[in-house]
C-alpha positions as a printed NumPy array, in Angstrom:
array([[ -29.176,  -90.753,  -82.169],
       [ -28.431,  -90.091,  -78.518],
       [ -28.468,  -86.381,  -79.281],
       [ -31.91 ,  -86.653,  -80.881],
       [ -33.2  ,  -88.647,  -77.917],
       [ -32.085,  -85.806,  -75.671],
       [ -33.815,  -83.337,  -78.02 ],
       [ -37.053,  -85.312,  -77.854],
       [ -36.795,  -85.331,  -74.052],
       [ -36.287,  -81.557,  -74.057],
       [ -39.231,  -81.083,  -76.415],
       [ -41.502,  -83.193,  -74.229],
       [ -40.342,  -81.287,  -71.177],
       [ -41.136,  -77.979,  -72.861],
       [ -44.579,  -79.194,  -73.903],
       [ -45.372,  -80.253,  -70.349],
       [ -44.163,  -76.865,  -69.169],
       [ -46.481,  -75.082,  -71.573],
       [ -49.454,  -76.938,  -70.148],
       [ -48.745,  -75.485,  -66.73 ],
       [ -48.238,  -71.999,  -68.193],
       [ -51.91 ,  -71.65 ,  -69.077],
       [ -53.007,  -72.304,  -65.523],
       [ -50.15 ,  -70.95 ,  -63.376],
       [ -50.015,  -67.258,  -62.407],
       [ -46.694,  -66.371,  -64.03 ],
       [ -46.542,  -62.957,  -62.416],
       [ -44.502,  -64.662,  -59.689],
       [ -41.776,  -65.392,  -62.241],
       [ -41.245,  -61.818,  -63.382],
       [ -42.484,  -58.316,  -63.058],
       [ -45.619,  -57.892,  -65.127],
       [ -44.776,  -56.108,  -68.415],
       [ -46.354,  -52.844,  -69.414],
       [ -49.515,  -53.396,  -71.499],
       [ -47.703,  -53.564,  -74.854],
       [ -44.326,  -52.087,  -75.755],
       [ -43.973,  -50.934,  -79.336],
       [ -43.271,  -53.96 ,  -81.547],
       [ -43.196,  -56.495,  -78.698],
       [ -46.342,  -58.054,  -77.309],
       [ -46.845,  -58.638,  -73.6  ],
       [ -44.573,  -61.488,  -72.549],
       [ -43.271,  -62.973,  -69.316],
       [ -40.041,  -64.866,  -68.68 ],
       [ -41.359,  -68.42 ,  -68.925],
       [ -43.306,  -67.671,  -72.095],
       [ -40.19 ,  -66.057,  -73.606],
       [ -38.028,  -69.07 ,  -72.689],
       [ -40.527,  -71.466,  -74.258],
       [ -40.731,  -69.364,  -77.418],
       [ -36.918,  -69.255,  -77.438],
       [ -37.017,  -73.041,  -77.362],
       [ -39.463,  -73.054,  -80.285],
       [ -37.271,  -70.596,  -82.211],
       [ -34.072,  -72.517,  -81.519],
       [ -35.441,  -75.957,  -82.379],
       [ -37.172,  -74.805,  -85.583],
       [ -34.887,  -72.105,  -87.057],
       [ -32.415,  -74.586,  -88.495],
       [ -34.727,  -77.525,  -89.068],
       [ -36.573,  -77.287,  -92.412],
       [ -39.965,  -76.763,  -90.756],
       [ -40.243,  -72.94 ,  -90.441],
       [ -39.565,  -71.109,  -87.19 ],
       [ -41.931,  -68.314,  -88.275],
       [ -44.806,  -70.769,  -88.605],
       [ -44.199,  -72.324,  -85.206],
       [ -43.672,  -68.989,  -83.443],
       [ -47.018,  -67.908,  -84.871],
       [ -48.936,  -71.135,  -84.246],
       [ -47.614,  -72.271,  -80.844],
       [ -48.467,  -69.101,  -78.854],
       [ -51.837,  -68.8  ,  -80.601],
       [ -52.703,  -72.418,  -79.741],
       [ -51.645,  -71.796,  -76.127],
       [ -53.825,  -68.695,  -75.957],
       [ -50.964,  -66.204,  -75.724],
       [ -51.646,  -64.493,  -79.046],
       [ -49.089,  -63.48 ,  -81.666],
       [ -45.857,  -62.425,  -79.866],
       [ -45.174,  -59.854,  -82.576],
       [ -42.793,  -59.687,  -85.518],
       [ -40.234,  -57.681,  -83.546],
       [ -40.03 ,  -60.239,  -80.738],
       [ -39.627,  -63.157,  -83.13 ],
       [ -36.925,  -61.313,  -85.107],
       [ -34.971,  -60.274,  -82.015],
       [ -34.798,  -63.754,  -80.487],
       [ -33.312,  -64.903,  -83.793],
       [ -30.14 ,  -63.206,  -82.548],
       [ -29.782,  -66.171,  -80.21 ],
       [ -29.826,  -68.446,  -83.241],
       [ -27.101,  -66.332,  -84.852],
       [ -24.981,  -66.619,  -81.713],
       [ -25.36 ,  -70.403,  -81.928],
       [ -24.308,  -70.488,  -85.605],
       [ -21.268,  -68.341,  -84.902],
       [ -20.388,  -70.547,  -81.951],
       [ -20.753,  -73.799,  -83.883],
       [ -19.154,  -72.674,  -87.156],
       [ -16.493,  -70.333,  -85.775],
       [ -13.583,  -72.554,  -86.984],
       [ -15.062,  -72.541,  -90.515],
       [ -15.798,  -68.81 ,  -90.451],
       [ -12.333,  -68.023,  -89.122],
       [ -10.741,  -70.073,  -91.898],
       [ -12.913,  -68.459,  -94.593],
       [ -12.186,  -64.911,  -93.369],
       [  -8.423,  -65.448,  -92.962],
       [  -8.207,  -67.296,  -96.268],
       [ -10.117,  -64.547,  -98.082],
       [  -7.903,  -61.795,  -96.653],
       [  -4.8  ,  -63.748,  -97.613],
       [  -6.149,  -64.416, -101.119],
       [  -6.948,  -60.735, -101.679],
       [  -3.5  ,  -59.679, -100.48 ],
       [  -1.907,  -62.196, -102.885],
       [  -4.427,  -61.347, -105.648],
       [  -5.323,  -65.022, -105.801],
       [  -8.928,  -64.589, -106.921],
       [  -9.373,  -68.307, -107.54 ],
       [  -8.772,  -69.181, -103.892],
       [ -11.477,  -71.499, -102.538],
       [ -12.092,  -69.574,  -99.3  ],
       [ -12.432,  -66.29 , -101.176],
       [ -14.901,  -67.778, -103.661],
       [ -16.905,  -69.277, -100.796],
       [ -17.002,  -65.906,  -99.01 ],
       [ -18.129,  -64.204, -102.222],
       [ -20.765,  -66.909, -102.643],
       [ -22.158,  -66.129,  -99.184],
       [ -22.178,  -62.399,  -99.967],
       [ -23.89 ,  -62.945, -103.337],
       [ -26.363,  -65.304, -101.686],
       [ -27.366,  -62.597,  -99.218],
       [ -28.209,  -60.051, -101.928],
       [ -31.559,  -61.554, -103.087],
       [ -33.197,  -61.677,  -99.654],
       [ -32.01 ,  -58.135,  -98.851],
       [ -33.196,  -56.844, -102.24 ],
       [ -36.643,  -58.423, -102.077],
       [ -36.946,  -57.575,  -98.378],
       [ -36.375,  -53.892,  -99.151],
       [ -38.906,  -54.052, -101.993],
       [ -41.5  ,  -55.453,  -99.61 ],
       [ -40.755,  -52.769,  -97.016],
       [ -41.147,  -50.061,  -99.665],
       [ -44.215,  -51.256, -101.56 ],
       [ -46.025,  -53.26 ,  -98.85 ],
       [ -45.389,  -51.257,  -95.661],
       [ -48.083,  -53.165,  -93.775],
       [ -46.712,  -56.553,  -94.847],
       [ -46.365,  -57.744,  -91.227],
       [ -50.145,  -57.441,  -90.793],
       [ -51.107,  -58.692,  -94.245],
       [ -53.16 ,  -61.855,  -94.921],
       [ -49.957,  -63.589,  -96.037],
       [ -49.031,  -63.89 ,  -92.337],
       [ -52.348,  -65.545,  -91.482],
       [ -52.406,  -69.095,  -90.146],
       [ -54.074,  -70.424,  -93.295],
       [ -51.394,  -68.861,  -95.512],
       [ -48.67 ,  -70.321,  -93.305],
       [ -50.35 ,  -73.73 ,  -93.489],
       [ -50.496,  -73.617,  -97.288],
       [ -46.833,  -72.55 ,  -97.47 ],
       [ -45.884,  -75.459,  -95.213],
       [ -47.728,  -77.954,  -97.417],
       [ -46.264,  -76.573, -100.662],
       [ -42.719,  -76.605,  -99.284],
       [ -43.135,  -80.168,  -98.018],
       [ -44.04 ,  -81.234, -101.565],
       [ -41.077,  -79.348, -103.054],
       [ -38.649,  -80.855, -100.544],
       [ -40.069,  -84.294, -101.313],
       [ -39.493,  -83.694, -105.031],
       [ -35.926,  -82.522, -104.312],
       [ -35.298,  -85.726, -102.369],
       [ -36.488,  -87.751, -105.347],
       [ -34.62 ,  -86.004, -108.158],
       [ -31.551,  -84.565, -106.364],
       [ -28.259,  -86.246, -107.339],
       [ -26.523,  -85.528, -103.989],
       [ -23.072,  -85.837, -105.599],
       [ -21.293,  -82.629, -104.549],
       [ -19.697,  -82.085, -101.149],
       [ -18.668,  -78.892,  -99.367],
       [ -15.345,  -78.66 , -101.216],
       [ -17.154,  -78.438, -104.561],
       [ -19.22 ,  -75.353, -103.76 ],
       [ -18.809,  -72.284, -105.966],
       [ -20.092,  -68.717, -106.255],
       [ -22.978,  -69.757, -108.49 ],
       [ -24.182,  -72.058, -105.721],
       [ -24.245,  -69.062, -103.383],
       [ -26.397,  -67.009, -105.747],
       [ -28.804,  -69.873, -106.521],
       [ -29.212,  -70.798, -102.87 ],
       [ -29.613,  -67.105, -102.093],
       [ -32.587,  -66.962, -104.456],
       [ -34.052,  -69.977, -102.644],
       [ -33.419,  -68.217,  -99.334],
       [ -35.415,  -65.186, -100.529],
       [ -38.52 ,  -67.392, -100.613],
       [ -38.341,  -67.398,  -96.819],
       [ -39.72 ,  -63.843,  -96.87 ],
       [ -43.045,  -65.621,  -97.279],
       [ -44.102,  -66.693,  -93.754],
       [ -44.226,  -70.461,  -93.351],
       [ -41.761,  -71.241,  -96.152],
       [ -38.767,  -71.741,  -93.813],
       [ -35.362,  -70.291,  -94.667],
       [ -33.674,  -73.576,  -93.788],
       [ -36.315,  -75.512,  -95.711],
       [ -36.078,  -73.441,  -98.896],
       [ -32.266,  -73.457,  -98.953],
       [ -32.046,  -77.165,  -98.18 ],
       [ -34.56 ,  -77.823, -100.967],
       [ -32.587,  -75.619, -103.334],
       [ -29.341,  -77.327, -102.382],
       [ -30.746,  -80.774, -103.113],
       [ -32.049,  -79.607, -106.507],
       [ -28.514,  -78.274, -107.185],
       [ -27.022,  -81.717, -106.594],
       [ -25.481,  -81.07 , -103.173],
       [ -25.203,  -83.729, -100.508],
       [ -27.769,  -83.289,  -97.735],
       [ -25.225,  -82.353,  -95.065],
       [ -23.423,  -79.99 ,  -97.46 ],
       [ -26.693,  -78.25 ,  -98.362],
       [ -27.573,  -77.82 ,  -94.675],
       [ -24.07 ,  -76.646,  -93.738],
       [ -23.975,  -74.053,  -96.513],
       [ -27.516,  -72.998,  -95.619],
       [ -26.427,  -72.253,  -92.045],
       [ -23.435,  -70.171,  -93.182],
       [ -25.539,  -68.348,  -95.769],
       [ -28.15 ,  -67.514,  -93.148],
       [ -25.751,  -65.64 ,  -90.863],
       [ -25.893,  -62.238,  -92.657],
       [ -29.631,  -62.439,  -93.424],
       [ -30.809,  -63.428,  -89.942],
       [ -28.391,  -60.993,  -88.285],
       [ -29.614,  -58.079,  -90.397],
       [ -33.255,  -58.907,  -89.679],
       [ -32.638,  -59.19 ,  -85.948],
       [ -30.573,  -56.014,  -85.699],
       [ -33.065,  -53.941,  -87.719],
       [ -35.94 ,  -55.016,  -85.477],
       [ -33.81 ,  -54.559,  -82.341],
       [ -32.947,  -51.011,  -83.43 ],
       [ -36.623,  -50.197,  -83.988],
       [ -37.674,  -51.613,  -80.638],
       [ -34.894,  -49.817,  -78.742],
       [ -35.751,  -46.509,  -80.414],
       [ -39.415,  -46.982,  -79.502],
       [ -38.43 ,  -47.605,  -75.897],
       [ -38.776,  -50.686,  -73.749],
       [ -39.685,  -51.068,  -70.116],
       [ -37.393,  -53.169,  -67.924],
       [ -40.197,  -55.717,  -67.683],
       [ -40.011,  -56.232,  -71.464],
       [ -36.221,  -56.306,  -71.691],
       [ -35.835,  -59.221,  -69.264],
       [ -38.146,  -61.591,  -71.209],
       [ -36.411,  -60.609,  -74.454],
       [ -33.01 ,  -61.486,  -73.005],
       [ -34.379,  -64.773,  -71.655],
       [ -35.808,  -65.593,  -75.091],
       [ -32.499,  -64.847,  -76.829],
       [ -30.53 ,  -67.052,  -74.41 ],
       [ -33.037,  -69.884,  -74.733],
       [ -32.939,  -69.546,  -78.513],
       [ -29.131,  -69.732,  -78.543],
       [ -28.989,  -72.918,  -76.465],
       [ -31.618,  -74.826,  -78.419],
       [ -30.349,  -73.531,  -81.777],
       [ -26.947,  -75.049,  -81.045],
       [ -28.593,  -78.378,  -80.206],
       [ -30.628,  -78.256,  -83.424],
       [ -27.612,  -77.43 ,  -85.617],
       [ -25.459,  -80.224,  -84.219],
       [ -28.325,  -82.69 ,  -84.31 ],
       [ -29.43 ,  -81.925,  -87.874],
       [ -25.923,  -82.16 ,  -89.337],
       [ -25.361,  -85.486,  -87.633],
       [ -28.797,  -86.695,  -88.735],
       [ -28.308,  -85.768,  -92.402],
       [ -25.029,  -87.672,  -92.643],
       [ -26.934,  -90.936,  -92.731],
       [ -30.635,  -90.101,  -93.186],
       [ -32.961,  -88.352,  -95.603],
       [ -35.263,  -85.381,  -94.994],
       [ -38.493,  -87.401,  -95.269],
       [ -39.274,  -87.066,  -91.567],
       [ -39.398,  -83.278,  -92.055],
       [ -41.373,  -83.599,  -95.29 ],
       [ -44.118,  -85.607,  -93.595],
       [ -44.039,  -83.374,  -90.519],
       [ -44.573,  -80.228,  -92.614],
       [ -47.364,  -81.835,  -94.592],
       [ -49.207,  -82.987,  -91.459],
       [ -48.519,  -79.649,  -89.727],
       [ -50.12 ,  -77.688,  -92.563],
       [ -53.104,  -80.014,  -92.903],
       [ -53.788,  -79.921,  -89.15 ],
       [ -53.768,  -76.117,  -89.107],
       [ -56.183,  -75.904,  -92.024],
       [ -58.378,  -78.531,  -90.383],
       [ -58.376,  -76.69 ,  -87.056],
       [ -59.316,  -73.423,  -88.783],
       [ -62.119,  -75.108,  -90.741],
       [ -63.47 ,  -76.734,  -87.565],
       [ -63.366,  -73.431,  -85.702],
       [ -60.709,  -74.492,  -83.186],
       [ -58.308,  -71.84 ,  -84.422],
       [ -58.927,  -68.319,  -85.654],
       [ -57.286,  -67.497,  -88.964],
       [ -55.272,  -64.581,  -87.597]])
């Protein structure tokens, strides 16, 4: 609980900082970026750090980082930071996962290599590694389909605030149902390759903005009878290839398009901020789920979605 108290303090501190952002001339904090670099909207260091905080604190909680990275800057009057920026700062989240789970990853990799060399295809570490690989296939497959058949997907209505709000509400209801009917009887040692594929299909739902990769996989894990902590832990491991691929693809595109030094510095600041707060979120969520349910996130997502729809209806927010 002490960790979550520190998180709440950090969140309050960030909110107070964002209030000053709107009024303070941030040019003194960094060189002013060029008008708009390809794929990355105009951003300064403090804005990037705050969005890194938003990314880090929401990537691994089942509340959708995409939704918050879209809503928070719009509410603050900064506009949409761009798909490329949000994908690149996810690399900070990947660094945090690797940092936190390195002992597990090291064991899985070494165990898999040993099992292959001994032709022990029933080895637990090998089956877990294959489960992660199989679980990555659906999101890559459907992601490529979207790129091919909906080339303008990033600017489609499905990324609008109203669509994100609806996705948040629907996923809150599904997670609530999973909490009610899930058996929560299987721990991490009882995972198998089928679990990887099924959770991978749930992960593919995160291609829809507002669904939340962590939220969809945690929901899927509970429906599959996994313990809450086990579902979250496997979700984090499963997310490593998917989030890394997304970040690297966008990074490659942005680098090829060319970036000014004024855009690189905020990006780096955002990645570092994302890494720090992602680590806090991972440790905090796993500790939280050992003894508590996901209802706090269910209610948060429901209220979050309703508030967005209400703000759009009242004209406080544009449905962009």
